[in-house]
Backbone of each chain as ProteinMPNN parsed JSONL, in Angstrom:
{"seq_chain_A": "KQEVTQIPAALSVPEGENLVLNCSFTDSAIYNLQWFRQDPGKGLTSLLLIQSSQREQTSGRLNASLDKSSGRSTLYIAASQPGDSATYLCAVTGTASKLTFGTGTRLQVTL", "coords_chain_A": {"N_chain_A": [[58.346, 20.609, -115.775], [59.342, 22.005, -112.743], [57.113, 23.727, -110.623], [56.473, 26.219, -108.261], [54.276, 27.38, -105.855], [53.052, 29.977, -103.823], [50.85, 30.756, -101.257], [49.088, 32.896, -99.009], [49.668, 35.717, -101.297], [50.127, 38.044, -99.977], [49.911, 39.151, -96.593], [48.448, 40.399, -93.683], [48.646, 40.768, -90.272], [47.682, 41.114, -86.81], [49.92, 41.831, -84.091], [51.084, 39.085, -82.165], [49.45, 37.132, -83.112], [49.059, 33.758, -84.307], [50.226, 32.255, -87.306], [49.974, 30.842, -90.641], [51.847, 30.011, -93.434], [51.695, 29.02, -96.811], [53.0, 26.641, -99.147], [53.252, 25.149, -102.269], [54.181, 22.546, -104.55], [54.812, 21.182, -107.804], [56.182, 18.912, -108.699], [57.004, 16.054, -107.082], [59.445, 14.903, -106.755], [61.766, 15.771, -105.055], [64.745, 16.875, -103.313], [65.048, 18.378, -101.045], [63.408, 20.964, -99.095], [63.346, 24.411, -98.602], [62.89, 27.168, -96.456], [62.971, 30.674, -96.667], [63.757, 33.974, -95.519], [63.239, 37.317, -96.556], [64.219, 40.576, -96.297], [63.263, 43.926, -97.231], [64.98, 44.924, -100.143], [67.183, 43.386, -99.562], [69.321, 40.417, -99.294], [68.65, 36.837, -99.201], [67.77, 35.058, -96.267], [68.333, 32.024, -94.757], [65.877, 30.087, -93.159], [64.719, 27.574, -92.392], [65.442, 24.197, -93.183], [64.184, 21.383, -94.734], [64.722, 18.037, -95.135], [64.033, 15.632, -97.744], [63.235, 13.264, -96.616], [62.227, 13.933, -94.21], [59.614, 15.137, -91.985], [59.09, 17.458, -90.625], [60.524, 20.536, -89.351], [61.871, 22.509, -86.75], [62.465, 25.753, -85.431], [62.924, 27.797, -82.918], [60.273, 30.03, -82.794], [59.309, 29.151, -85.162], [57.947, 26.695, -87.306], [58.218, 24.26, -89.705], [56.576, 22.203, -92.028], [56.49, 19.272, -94.102], [54.923, 17.651, -96.726], [55.638, 15.522, -98.865], [54.528, 13.808, -100.773], [52.081, 14.925, -101.405], [52.901, 17.319, -102.319], [53.26, 19.647, -100.704], [54.019, 22.238, -98.345], [54.142, 23.828, -95.175], [54.684, 26.82, -93.354], [54.74, 27.641, -90.106], [54.223, 30.269, -87.948], [54.561, 31.216, -84.743], [53.013, 33.304, -82.299], [53.31, 35.991, -83.499], [55.479, 38.795, -84.3], [56.236, 42.306, -84.75], [58.806, 42.445, -85.864], [58.869, 40.229, -87.443], [57.939, 40.918, -89.855], [58.309, 40.719, -93.266], [59.299, 39.314, -96.446], [58.515, 36.001, -97.199], [59.941, 33.163, -98.538], [59.682, 30.076, -100.247], [61.597, 27.29, -101.364], [62.387, 24.612, -103.504], [64.61, 21.873, -103.905], [65.607, 20.178, -106.68], [66.415, 17.909, -109.304], [69.771, 18.098, -110.594], [70.685, 19.852, -108.711], [69.398, 22.31, -108.527], [67.639, 25.114, -107.204], [64.223, 25.842, -107.059], [62.077, 28.522, -106.845], [59.242, 29.835, -105.049], [57.013, 32.664, -105.473], [56.729, 34.066, -103.198], [55.48, 35.181, -99.955], [54.318, 38.124, -98.705], [54.598, 39.407, -95.608], [53.074, 41.309, -93.092], [53.213, 42.411, -89.846], [51.308, 43.936, -87.536], [51.212, 46.469, -84.98]], "CA_chain_A": [[59.11, 21.645, -115.109], [58.859, 22.25, -111.382], [56.49, 25.019, -110.345], [56.252, 26.412, -106.835], [53.258, 28.405, -105.635], [52.885, 30.359, -102.43], [49.585, 31.412, -100.946], [48.694, 34.019, -99.875], [50.757, 36.559, -101.779], [50.361, 39.05, -98.941], [49.179, 38.841, -95.378], [48.628, 41.374, -92.613], [48.08, 40.226, -89.04], [48.053, 41.866, -85.61], [50.95, 41.224, -83.265], [50.662, 38.039, -81.242], [48.665, 36.09, -83.792], [49.736, 32.635, -84.956], [49.871, 32.277, -88.722], [50.47, 29.758, -91.483], [52.146, 30.318, -94.826], [51.594, 27.802, -97.596], [53.857, 26.461, -100.314], [52.963, 23.9, -102.971], [55.084, 22.299, -105.68], [54.153, 20.263, -108.73], [56.958, 17.681, -108.873], [57.343, 15.591, -105.738], [60.808, 14.362, -106.757], [62.655, 16.818, -104.532], [65.698, 16.44, -102.294], [64.734, 19.11, -99.821], [62.65, 22.212, -99.224], [63.942, 25.405, -97.723], [62.176, 28.426, -96.25], [63.844, 31.823, -96.532], [63.193, 35.282, -95.214], [63.901, 38.395, -97.277], [63.846, 41.938, -95.939], [63.268, 44.765, -98.44], [66.263, 45.312, -100.706], [68.273, 42.568, -99.021], [69.414, 39.049, -99.772], [67.804, 35.837, -98.546], [68.291, 34.412, -95.072], [67.724, 30.706, -94.586], [65.175, 29.879, -91.89], [64.582, 26.148, -92.095], [65.658, 23.256, -94.281], [63.594, 20.069, -94.481], [65.148, 17.02, -96.104], [62.882, 14.948, -98.342], [62.825, 12.152, -95.759], [61.709, 14.47, -92.96], [58.25, 15.646, -92.028], [59.046, 18.818, -90.127], [61.672, 21.116, -88.689], [61.482, 23.603, -85.847], [63.496, 26.659, -84.966], [62.283, 28.852, -82.136], [58.823, 30.174, -83.017], [59.012, 28.686, -86.517], [57.836, 25.266, -87.549], [57.913, 23.98, -91.103], [56.219, 20.815, -92.304], [56.612, 18.864, -95.499], [54.209, 16.469, -97.201], [56.212, 15.441, -100.201], [53.646, 13.096, -101.703], [51.024, 15.826, -101.874], [53.522, 18.529, -102.845], [52.892, 20.802, -99.882], [54.744, 22.582, -97.143], [53.615, 24.982, -94.465], [55.524, 27.483, -92.362], [53.93, 28.112, -89.003], [54.896, 31.261, -87.109], [53.818, 31.383, -83.498], [53.119, 34.57, -81.562], [54.001, 36.883, -84.439], [56.0, 40.067, -83.8], [56.496, 43.245, -85.856], [60.082, 42.096, -86.483], [58.676, 39.131, -88.402], [57.497, 41.499, -91.125], [59.283, 40.428, -94.32], [58.781, 38.379, -97.452], [58.93, 34.628, -96.925], [60.055, 32.414, -99.783], [60.041, 28.667, -100.158], [62.318, 26.816, -102.531], [62.633, 23.171, -103.512], [65.794, 21.424, -104.639], [65.323, 19.0, -107.478], [67.578, 17.365, -110.001], [70.831, 19.032, -110.995], [70.997, 20.75, -107.584], [68.832, 23.644, -108.695], [66.506, 25.528, -106.381], [63.115, 26.52, -107.716], [61.459, 29.364, -105.826], [57.937, 30.441, -105.177], [57.083, 34.116, -105.596], [56.802, 34.629, -101.864], [54.361, 35.768, -99.206], [54.737, 39.35, -98.009], [53.942, 39.417, -94.302], [53.164, 42.496, -92.245], [52.687, 42.225, -88.508], [51.025, 45.28, -87.052], [51.149, 46.645, -83.524]], "C_chain_A": [[58.487, 21.93, -113.743], [58.255, 23.644, -111.28], [56.161, 25.08, -108.864], [55.303, 27.589, -106.648], [53.155, 28.705, -104.154], [51.599, 31.162, -102.263], [49.537, 31.673, -99.445], [49.891, 34.802, -100.37], [51.121, 37.624, -100.752], [49.436, 38.76, -97.778], [49.49, 39.912, -94.341], [47.918, 40.856, -91.376], [48.471, 41.114, -87.874], [49.107, 41.097, -84.817], [50.358, 40.172, -82.325], [49.898, 36.896, -81.899], [49.574, 34.976, -84.318], [49.314, 32.613, -86.424], [50.551, 31.139, -89.474], [50.666, 30.267, -92.906], [52.205, 28.998, -95.598], [52.504, 27.814, -98.82], [53.462, 25.139, -100.959], [53.876, 23.784, -104.186], [54.515, 21.161, -106.511], [54.872, 18.933, -108.885], [57.455, 17.222, -107.505], [58.755, 15.002, -105.641], [61.8, 15.45, -106.336], [63.617, 16.207, -103.526], [65.454, 17.149, -100.967], [63.893, 20.333, -100.145], [63.204, 23.173, -98.185], [63.03, 26.62, -97.649], [63.2, 29.521, -95.988], [63.036, 33.039, -96.105], [63.969, 36.319, -96.023], [63.35, 39.728, -96.803], [63.998, 42.819, -97.177], [64.675, 45.16, -98.872], [67.44, 44.483, -100.25], [68.299, 41.188, -99.677], [68.497, 38.13, -98.983], [68.521, 35.238, -97.343], [67.574, 33.092, -94.892], [67.108, 30.585, -93.201], [65.174, 28.418, -91.477], [64.815, 25.35, -93.359], [65.037, 21.927, -93.88], [64.075, 19.117, -95.567], [63.917, 16.255, -96.6], [62.371, 13.813, -97.463], [62.213, 12.629, -94.439], [60.293, 14.997, -93.127], [58.163, 17.091, -91.526], [60.367, 19.212, -89.493], [61.192, 22.298, -87.863], [62.701, 24.435, -85.512], [62.808, 27.799, -84.236], [60.779, 28.884, -82.341], [58.394, 29.68, -84.399], [58.938, 27.165, -86.559], [57.447, 25.064, -88.998], [57.607, 22.503, -91.249], [56.344, 20.548, -93.789], [55.797, 17.596, -95.725], [54.6, 16.302, -98.661], [55.247, 14.812, -101.201], [52.536, 13.994, -102.243], [51.582, 17.133, -102.405], [53.217, 19.775, -102.037], [53.84, 20.972, -98.709], [54.058, 23.768, -96.489], [54.686, 25.523, -93.526], [54.597, 28.098, -91.33], [54.767, 29.073, -88.18], [54.025, 31.498, -85.883], [54.068, 32.77, -82.918], [53.866, 35.623, -82.374], [54.362, 38.228, -83.808], [56.233, 41.009, -84.984], [57.805, 42.953, -86.58], [59.991, 40.928, -87.443], [58.25, 39.65, -89.767], [58.608, 41.372, -92.163], [58.568, 39.639, -95.397], [59.371, 37.009, -97.168], [58.844, 33.831, -98.229], [60.308, 30.954, -99.466], [60.722, 28.264, -101.461], [62.518, 25.314, -102.4], [63.88, 22.881, -104.336], [65.449, 20.139, -105.372], [66.585, 18.462, -108.131], [68.552, 18.479, -110.375], [71.08, 20.119, -109.953], [70.373, 22.13, -107.675], [67.678, 23.885, -107.735], [65.473, 26.198, -107.27], [62.312, 27.235, -106.639], [59.992, 29.638, -106.125], [58.103, 31.961, -105.241], [56.962, 34.817, -104.246], [55.475, 35.075, -101.281], [54.906, 36.962, -98.447], [53.929, 39.481, -96.74], [54.161, 40.754, -93.61], [52.501, 42.201, -90.919], [52.535, 43.603, -87.881], [50.934, 45.327, -85.529], [49.716, 46.704, -83.022]], "O_chain_A": [[57.271, 22.075, -113.612], [58.814, 24.616, -111.788], [55.641, 24.126, -108.286], [55.508, 28.661, -107.217], [53.168, 27.795, -103.326], [51.31, 32.097, -103.01], [49.898, 30.794, -98.663], [51.012, 34.578, -99.914], [52.272, 38.052, -100.666], [48.347, 38.21, -97.937], [50.647, 40.285, -94.144], [46.728, 40.541, -91.421], [49.49, 41.801, -87.939], [49.172, 39.869, -84.872], [49.276, 40.354, -81.767], [49.725, 35.829, -81.311], [50.71, 35.224, -84.721], [48.166, 32.922, -86.744], [51.542, 30.562, -89.026], [49.772, 30.87, -93.498], [52.702, 27.991, -95.093], [52.739, 28.854, -99.436], [53.35, 24.121, -100.275], [54.289, 24.785, -104.771], [53.822, 20.286, -105.992], [54.233, 17.921, -109.176], [58.231, 17.919, -106.851], [59.201, 14.642, -104.552], [62.562, 15.972, -107.15], [63.343, 15.152, -102.954], [65.64, 16.567, -99.898], [63.694, 20.686, -101.308], [63.489, 22.797, -97.048], [62.466, 27.049, -98.656], [64.148, 29.351, -95.221], [61.823, 33.118, -96.299], [65.188, 36.226, -96.164], [62.148, 39.978, -96.897], [64.776, 42.496, -98.075], [65.463, 45.666, -98.073], [68.587, 44.838, -100.523], [67.44, 40.839, -100.486], [67.67, 38.588, -98.195], [69.717, 34.949, -97.393], [66.344, 33.045, -94.875], [67.73, 30.934, -92.198], [65.573, 28.067, -90.367], [64.44, 25.763, -94.456], [65.331, 21.402, -92.807], [63.869, 19.354, -96.757], [62.881, 16.242, -95.935], [61.202, 13.438, -97.552], [61.738, 11.817, -93.645], [59.831, 15.266, -94.236], [57.286, 17.85, -91.938], [61.202, 18.375, -89.149], [60.242, 22.992, -88.225], [63.805, 23.922, -85.334], [62.186, 28.661, -84.856], [60.089, 27.895, -82.096], [57.221, 29.79, -84.755], [59.738, 26.457, -85.948], [56.461, 25.632, -89.468], [58.287, 21.655, -90.672], [56.309, 21.46, -94.616], [55.956, 16.602, -95.016], [53.978, 16.863, -99.563], [55.168, 15.247, -102.35], [52.104, 13.847, -103.386], [50.826, 17.975, -102.89], [52.947, 20.836, -102.6], [54.38, 20.011, -98.161], [53.466, 24.609, -97.165], [55.489, 24.768, -92.977], [53.778, 28.962, -91.642], [55.877, 28.746, -87.763], [52.88, 31.935, -85.999], [55.159, 33.329, -83.025], [54.933, 36.086, -81.97], [53.671, 38.731, -82.922], [56.409, 40.544, -86.11], [57.908, 43.187, -87.784], [60.938, 40.66, -88.183], [58.208, 38.889, -90.734], [59.718, 41.863, -91.956], [57.381, 39.333, -95.278], [60.571, 36.871, -96.927], [57.823, 33.829, -98.918], [61.049, 30.626, -98.539], [60.452, 28.83, -102.52], [62.787, 24.808, -101.311], [64.164, 23.554, -105.327], [65.053, 19.144, -104.764], [67.679, 18.551, -107.574], [68.181, 19.649, -110.457], [71.619, 21.179, -110.271], [70.79, 23.038, -106.956], [66.857, 23.004, -107.481], [65.808, 27.018, -108.125], [61.915, 26.63, -105.643], [59.562, 29.67, -107.278], [59.209, 32.476, -105.081], [57.082, 36.04, -104.171], [54.497, 35.31, -101.991], [55.834, 36.837, -97.648], [52.71, 39.649, -96.787], [55.28, 41.265, -93.55], [51.344, 41.783, -90.88], [53.508, 44.339, -87.718], [50.613, 44.329, -84.884], [49.488, 46.849, -81.821]]}, "seq_chain_B": "DVKVTQSSRYLVKRTGEKVFLECVQDMDHENMFWYRQDPGLGLRLIYFSYDVKMKEKGDIPEGYSVSREKKERFSLILESASTNQTSMYLCASTPLNRSRGWDTEAFFGQGTRLTVV", "coords_chain_B": {"N_chain_B": [[81.227, 32.229, -89.091], [79.311, 31.781, -91.882], [79.738, 32.971, -95.259], [78.576, 34.696, -98.113], [79.577, 36.894, -100.438], [78.762, 39.674, -102.31], [80.053, 41.866, -104.75], [79.08, 44.467, -105.112], [76.504, 46.586, -103.798], [74.797, 48.325, -105.067], [74.477, 49.272, -108.467], [74.857, 51.369, -111.276], [74.549, 51.417, -114.671], [75.269, 52.095, -118.129], [73.353, 51.591, -121.113], [74.524, 49.077, -123.272], [77.024, 48.844, -122.124], [79.609, 46.686, -120.831], [79.176, 44.582, -118.154], [80.239, 43.506, -114.972], [79.464, 41.314, -112.425], [80.39, 40.328, -109.273], [80.929, 37.501, -107.153], [81.754, 36.041, -104.104], [82.481, 33.252, -102.077], [83.146, 31.896, -98.825], [83.061, 29.321, -97.909], [83.979, 27.062, -99.012], [82.32, 25.822, -100.852], [81.036, 23.741, -103.454], [79.048, 24.245, -105.364], [77.718, 27.007, -107.097], [75.532, 29.783, -107.763], [73.687, 32.03, -109.883], [71.022, 34.228, -109.639], [68.235, 36.198, -110.788], [65.973, 38.625, -109.552], [62.724, 39.7, -109.854], [59.886, 41.823, -109.493], [56.852, 40.119, -109.022], [57.72, 37.999, -110.569], [59.443, 36.503, -109.148], [62.381, 34.636, -108.068], [64.653, 33.82, -110.565], [66.653, 31.432, -112.195], [69.788, 32.063, -113.592], [72.461, 31.193, -114.339], [74.488, 28.393, -113.313], [77.09, 26.708, -111.454], [79.014, 23.803, -111.011], [81.594, 23.311, -110.399], [85.016, 24.371, -110.58], [85.613, 26.116, -113.555], [83.428, 24.953, -114.719], [80.123, 25.24, -116.012], [76.6, 25.741, -116.184], [73.64, 26.349, -118.008], [70.875, 28.169, -116.775], [67.45, 28.95, -116.329], [67.071, 31.353, -117.654], [69.307, 32.269, -119.467], [69.959, 33.992, -121.539], [71.727, 36.716, -122.869], [73.544, 36.821, -120.873], [76.678, 35.743, -119.421], [79.029, 33.605, -117.7], [81.752, 33.162, -115.369], [84.039, 31.003, -113.849], [86.824, 30.767, -112.452], [88.161, 30.254, -110.123], [87.478, 28.345, -107.196], [86.122, 29.707, -105.175], [85.001, 31.943, -106.331], [82.555, 33.387, -108.403], [81.543, 34.761, -111.308], [79.268, 36.954, -112.874], [78.452, 38.024, -116.077], [77.369, 40.654, -118.033], [77.169, 41.005, -121.262], [76.48, 43.078, -123.017], [74.883, 45.477, -121.709], [71.377, 45.888, -121.201], [68.269, 47.697, -120.886], [66.266, 46.003, -120.003], [67.573, 44.325, -118.339], [67.743, 45.465, -115.941], [67.529, 44.903, -112.569], [67.349, 42.951, -109.496], [70.111, 41.17, -108.498], [71.1, 38.035, -107.361], [73.398, 36.025, -105.681], [74.246, 32.669, -104.866], [75.383, 29.889, -102.854], [76.05, 26.379, -102.433], [76.885, 23.329, -100.69], [78.37, 20.279, -101.949], [77.05, 16.933, -102.593], [74.396, 16.958, -103.106], [72.919, 15.013, -104.267], [72.372, 13.298, -102.301], [70.85, 14.729, -100.686], [71.731, 15.806, -98.333], [72.8, 18.191, -95.909], [72.429, 20.478, -97.55], [71.929, 23.148, -97.49], [71.238, 26.326, -98.781], [73.09, 29.306, -99.225], [72.909, 32.792, -99.382], [74.078, 35.795, -101.001], [74.067, 39.381, -100.332], [72.836, 40.653, -102.363], [72.741, 42.481, -105.471], [71.683, 45.452, -106.679], [70.987, 46.3, -109.79], [70.854, 48.884, -112.112], [70.09, 49.736, -115.361], [70.598, 52.265, -117.588]], "CA_chain_B": [[80.004, 32.652, -89.75], [79.431, 31.566, -93.321], [79.524, 34.213, -95.979], [78.589, 34.888, -99.557], [79.724, 38.329, -100.582], [78.655, 40.239, -103.656], [80.987, 42.991, -104.771], [78.418, 45.774, -105.059], [75.091, 46.582, -103.427], [74.069, 49.092, -106.082], [75.235, 49.627, -109.662], [74.136, 52.027, -112.359], [75.343, 51.272, -115.883], [74.622, 52.581, -119.348], [73.024, 50.609, -122.155], [75.64, 48.711, -124.118], [78.23, 48.601, -121.339], [79.88, 45.338, -120.335], [79.034, 44.672, -116.698], [80.708, 42.342, -114.219], [78.993, 41.162, -111.051], [81.278, 39.351, -108.643], [80.425, 36.814, -105.966], [82.795, 35.243, -103.453], [82.033, 32.528, -100.879], [84.284, 31.433, -98.038], [82.645, 28.071, -97.264], [84.509, 25.953, -99.809], [81.201, 25.157, -101.523], [81.265, 23.397, -104.845], [78.018, 24.793, -106.253], [77.404, 28.438, -107.019], [74.375, 30.105, -108.594], [73.24, 33.403, -110.073], [69.595, 34.43, -109.859], [67.722, 37.55, -110.785], [64.68, 38.703, -108.875], [61.896, 40.777, -110.367], [58.536, 41.815, -108.891], [55.849, 39.287, -109.674], [58.331, 36.863, -111.262], [60.235, 35.728, -108.202], [63.788, 34.392, -108.41], [64.849, 32.964, -111.733], [68.042, 31.006, -112.29], [70.46, 32.493, -114.816], [73.517, 30.215, -114.569], [75.086, 27.815, -112.128], [78.387, 26.055, -111.661], [79.29, 22.71, -110.081], [83.01, 23.187, -110.096], [85.837, 25.343, -111.301], [85.564, 26.078, -115.014], [82.211, 24.302, -115.198], [78.952, 26.091, -115.943], [75.385, 25.209, -116.776], [72.606, 27.353, -118.193], [69.658, 28.066, -116.004], [66.21, 29.15, -117.072], [67.074, 32.591, -118.447], [70.713, 32.625, -119.675], [70.176, 34.875, -122.682], [72.28, 38.029, -122.548], [74.485, 36.683, -119.762], [77.674, 34.675, -119.396], [79.617, 33.477, -116.368], [83.135, 32.702, -115.291], [84.45, 30.468, -112.558], [88.233, 30.4, -112.554], [88.534, 29.764, -108.802], [86.332, 27.715, -106.534], [85.38, 30.61, -104.303], [84.525, 33.118, -107.049], [81.661, 33.12, -109.543], [81.262, 36.077, -111.89], [78.199, 37.08, -113.874], [78.843, 39.042, -117.049], [76.389, 41.135, -118.994], [78.043, 41.358, -122.37], [76.051, 44.395, -123.507], [73.743, 45.695, -120.821], [70.159, 46.475, -121.76], [67.375, 48.18, -119.823], [65.487, 44.892, -119.445], [68.393, 43.622, -117.368], [67.605, 46.146, -114.655], [66.978, 43.884, -111.686], [68.132, 42.548, -108.333], [70.853, 39.951, -108.799], [71.449, 37.324, -106.132], [74.33, 34.91, -105.798], [74.082, 31.677, -103.813], [76.277, 28.73, -102.918], [75.662, 25.204, -101.662], [77.899, 22.291, -100.733], [78.081, 19.139, -102.815], [76.234, 15.874, -102.002], [72.972, 17.213, -103.289], [72.214, 13.789, -104.662], [71.926, 12.648, -101.071], [69.967, 15.654, -99.973], [72.243, 16.14, -97.002], [73.553, 19.423, -95.708], [72.412, 21.205, -98.81], [71.382, 24.47, -97.246], [71.739, 27.356, -99.684], [73.432, 30.58, -98.603], [72.806, 33.866, -100.364], [74.686, 37.088, -100.79], [73.157, 40.454, -99.96], [72.168, 41.138, -103.566], [73.208, 43.669, -106.196], [70.612, 46.123, -107.419], [71.552, 46.864, -111.022], [69.997, 49.718, -112.943], [70.687, 50.038, -116.666], [69.91, 53.458, -118.107]], "C_chain_B": [[80.183, 32.545, -91.265], [79.11, 32.845, -94.071], [79.549, 34.036, -97.484], [78.572, 36.388, -99.768], [79.641, 38.731, -102.041], [79.357, 41.591, -103.661], [80.31, 44.343, -104.639], [76.985, 45.614, -104.58], [74.242, 47.258, -104.495], [75.026, 49.399, -107.245], [74.318, 50.339, -110.639], [75.043, 51.996, -113.584], [74.547, 51.781, -117.085], [74.371, 51.434, -120.317], [74.238, 50.36, -123.039], [76.935, 48.45, -123.373], [78.379, 47.123, -121.015], [79.95, 45.434, -118.809], [79.483, 43.37, -116.052], [80.118, 42.391, -112.808], [79.791, 40.026, -110.428], [80.642, 38.773, -107.389], [81.544, 35.942, -105.414], [82.19, 34.56, -102.228], [83.242, 31.937, -100.17], [84.008, 30.099, -97.364], [83.15, 26.84, -97.999], [83.379, 25.14, -100.478], [81.52, 24.888, -102.98], [80.307, 24.135, -105.784], [77.82, 26.284, -106.029], [76.375, 28.776, -108.08], [74.229, 31.622, -108.744], [71.759, 33.409, -110.41], [69.339, 35.917, -110.111], [66.318, 37.527, -110.201], [63.926, 39.929, -109.356], [60.502, 40.692, -109.75], [57.561, 40.982, -109.708], [56.399, 38.058, -110.366], [59.164, 36.002, -110.325], [61.695, 35.625, -108.61], [63.878, 33.428, -109.578], [66.338, 32.69, -111.904], [68.633, 31.392, -113.64], [71.503, 31.449, -115.231], [73.901, 29.586, -113.24], [76.336, 27.036, -112.491], [78.597, 25.0, -110.59], [80.744, 22.68, -109.626], [83.759, 24.258, -110.883], [85.776, 25.06, -112.793], [84.361, 25.328, -115.573], [81.035, 25.254, -115.035], [77.79, 25.415, -116.652], [74.38, 26.344, -116.921], [71.43, 27.07, -117.275], [68.45, 28.295, -116.889], [66.236, 30.364, -117.99], [68.513, 33.047, -118.728], [70.968, 33.674, -120.751], [70.652, 36.257, -122.229], [73.295, 38.018, -121.423], [75.547, 35.63, -120.08], [78.273, 34.647, -117.989], [81.047, 33.006, -116.488], [83.394, 32.18, -113.891], [85.867, 29.909, -112.707], [88.773, 29.858, -111.24], [87.283, 29.286, -108.084], [85.481, 28.729, -105.776], [84.711, 31.77, -105.046], [83.713, 32.741, -108.277], [81.205, 34.479, -110.071], [80.14, 35.978, -112.914], [78.541, 38.253, -114.778], [77.659, 39.372, -117.942], [77.19, 41.702, -120.156], [77.746, 42.747, -122.925], [74.755, 44.731, -122.791], [72.572, 46.341, -121.552], [69.221, 46.83, -120.614], [66.554, 47.037, -119.224], [66.315, 43.99, -118.532], [68.487, 44.377, -116.043], [66.878, 45.213, -113.7], [67.824, 43.793, -110.421], [68.787, 41.219, -108.673], [71.349, 39.329, -107.49], [72.341, 36.138, -106.449], [74.094, 33.962, -104.626], [75.129, 30.583, -103.96], [75.717, 27.609, -102.054], [76.8, 24.189, -101.713], [77.482, 21.159, -101.654], [77.215, 18.135, -102.078], [74.761, 16.172, -102.107], [72.226, 15.938, -103.653], [71.747, 13.026, -103.44], [70.943, 13.523, -100.309], [70.451, 16.008, -98.597], [72.959, 17.471, -96.999], [73.583, 20.286, -96.953], [71.793, 22.576, -98.664], [72.046, 25.481, -98.163], [71.98, 28.647, -98.916], [73.493, 31.641, -99.692], [73.632, 35.076, -99.973], [73.622, 38.14, -100.53], [72.451, 41.061, -101.166], [72.84, 42.366, -104.159], [72.026, 44.228, -106.973], [71.235, 46.838, -108.605], [70.494, 47.667, -111.761], [70.737, 50.032, -114.229], [69.886, 51.186, -117.286], [70.291, 53.727, -119.56]], "O_chain_B": [[81.09, 33.143, -91.844], [78.336, 33.685, -93.612], [80.396, 33.344, -98.048], [77.651, 37.073, -99.323], [80.353, 38.2, -102.893], [79.267, 42.358, -102.703], [80.906, 45.278, -104.105], [76.322, 44.631, -104.909], [73.126, 46.83, -104.791], [76.195, 49.731, -107.048], [73.157, 49.968, -110.81], [76.171, 52.489, -113.542], [73.32, 51.879, -117.048], [75.094, 50.438, -120.327], [74.896, 51.295, -123.496], [77.863, 47.882, -123.947], [77.39, 46.394, -120.935], [80.682, 46.254, -118.254], [79.154, 42.279, -116.518], [80.259, 43.384, -112.095], [79.862, 38.921, -110.967], [79.919, 39.455, -106.663], [82.197, 35.202, -106.151], [81.482, 35.188, -101.441], [84.221, 31.534, -100.797], [84.641, 29.769, -96.361], [82.795, 25.713, -97.655], [83.488, 23.925, -100.639], [82.177, 25.683, -103.651], [80.7, 24.591, -106.858], [77.764, 26.75, -104.891], [76.331, 28.161, -109.146], [74.597, 32.389, -107.854], [71.297, 32.715, -111.316], [70.12, 36.776, -109.701], [65.58, 36.551, -110.336], [64.423, 41.053, -109.277], [59.997, 39.595, -109.512], [57.464, 41.126, -110.926], [55.637, 37.159, -110.72], [59.547, 34.888, -110.68], [62.187, 36.43, -109.401], [63.26, 32.364, -109.578], [67.171, 33.588, -111.777], [68.065, 31.095, -114.691], [71.438, 30.894, -116.328], [73.674, 30.163, -112.177], [76.605, 26.748, -113.657], [78.388, 25.259, -109.405], [81.074, 22.094, -108.595], [83.194, 24.948, -111.732], [85.875, 23.914, -113.23], [84.286, 25.092, -116.779], [80.951, 25.987, -114.05], [77.97, 24.631, -117.585], [74.283, 27.204, -116.046], [71.047, 25.925, -117.034], [68.426, 27.886, -118.05], [65.515, 30.409, -118.987], [68.906, 34.119, -118.267], [72.08, 34.19, -120.86], [70.069, 36.877, -121.34], [73.844, 39.057, -121.056], [75.332, 34.743, -120.906], [78.048, 35.557, -117.191], [81.495, 32.527, -117.531], [83.034, 32.802, -112.892], [86.066, 28.741, -113.04], [89.734, 29.089, -111.233], [86.178, 29.766, -108.336], [84.256, 28.615, -105.743], [83.928, 32.507, -104.446], [84.116, 31.901, -109.081], [80.559, 35.248, -109.359], [80.079, 35.04, -113.709], [78.878, 39.339, -114.306], [77.033, 38.489, -118.528], [77.813, 42.757, -120.037], [78.661, 43.498, -123.263], [73.671, 44.324, -123.211], [72.748, 47.216, -122.399], [69.366, 46.32, -119.503], [66.184, 47.099, -118.051], [65.804, 42.999, -118.011], [69.22, 43.975, -115.138], [65.759, 44.78, -113.973], [68.855, 44.45, -110.286], [68.121, 40.267, -109.079], [71.931, 40.002, -106.639], [72.071, 35.357, -107.361], [73.779, 34.403, -103.521], [75.687, 30.373, -105.038], [75.007, 27.851, -101.078], [77.588, 24.181, -102.658], [76.332, 21.108, -102.087], [76.685, 18.462, -101.017], [73.963, 15.699, -101.298], [71.035, 15.807, -103.373], [70.835, 12.203, -103.525], [70.284, 13.059, -99.379], [69.668, 16.467, -97.765], [73.636, 17.833, -97.961], [74.64, 20.768, -97.361], [71.201, 23.104, -99.605], [73.269, 25.493, -98.306], [71.179, 29.035, -98.066], [74.048, 31.425, -100.77], [73.859, 35.35, -98.795], [72.428, 37.841, -100.508], [71.561, 41.896, -101.006], [73.429, 43.18, -103.447], [71.447, 43.549, -107.821], [71.92, 47.848, -108.45], [69.385, 47.191, -112.002], [71.862, 50.53, -114.206], [68.674, 51.091, -117.481], [69.807, 54.688, -120.157]]}, "name": "protein", "num_of_chains": 2, "seq": "KQEVTQIPAALSVPEGENLVLNCSFTDSAIYNLQWFRQDPGKGLTSLLLIQSSQREQTSGRLNASLDKSSGRSTLYIAASQPGDSATYLCAVTGTASKLTFGTGTRLQVTLDVKVTQSSRYLVKRTGEKVFLECVQDMDHENMFWYRQDPGLGLRLIYFSYDVKMKEKGDIPEGYSVSREKKERFSLILESASTNQTSMYLCASTPLNRSRGWDTEAFFGQGTRLTVV"}
């Protein structure tokens, strides 16, 4: 059974700092990996999708990498801002089209 | 702008009531999913559907059922609500071709916070 782990569970950084969120998964037979953002009490917003054949994706200040063979992905956030404060979730798509989620990293960016 | 819409943001129901949570997507996606989200447990898959009138159990289907009579609508049913079903419920949809891993971005609704008292 696929298991997804995210480290750290919580992170607090000062504004302007670059940071890295980690995601690991146990079964490398995935079709893609997706990073989401969730604000308190809200649904999930897709940030980046990396196909299994890709190594990374970029969107603005966000960069996500994927090393499928080692079961790891990282989300890099450059020049963090208070508006980046949220919970970040990674999810992998395996067989039967199902997404398996990590438990998330709660990020707080302070002024 | 793509959309997955859940019928209610907040619901309060009594133990034993039959509860319907509705989800509608306007992207003509084949796949639809229901998850629940609990602190410390993350998102767990309840049921999913590949097509109209088709359904598959997820990881925690007990106490739930689903209905998909139309492609755009996927309903989650709590046959007899219990307090341990108090949770945030999230609906998602994705297009087909997952076997190719192409264009399989998942879109989520805004969530329904259900409280069973």
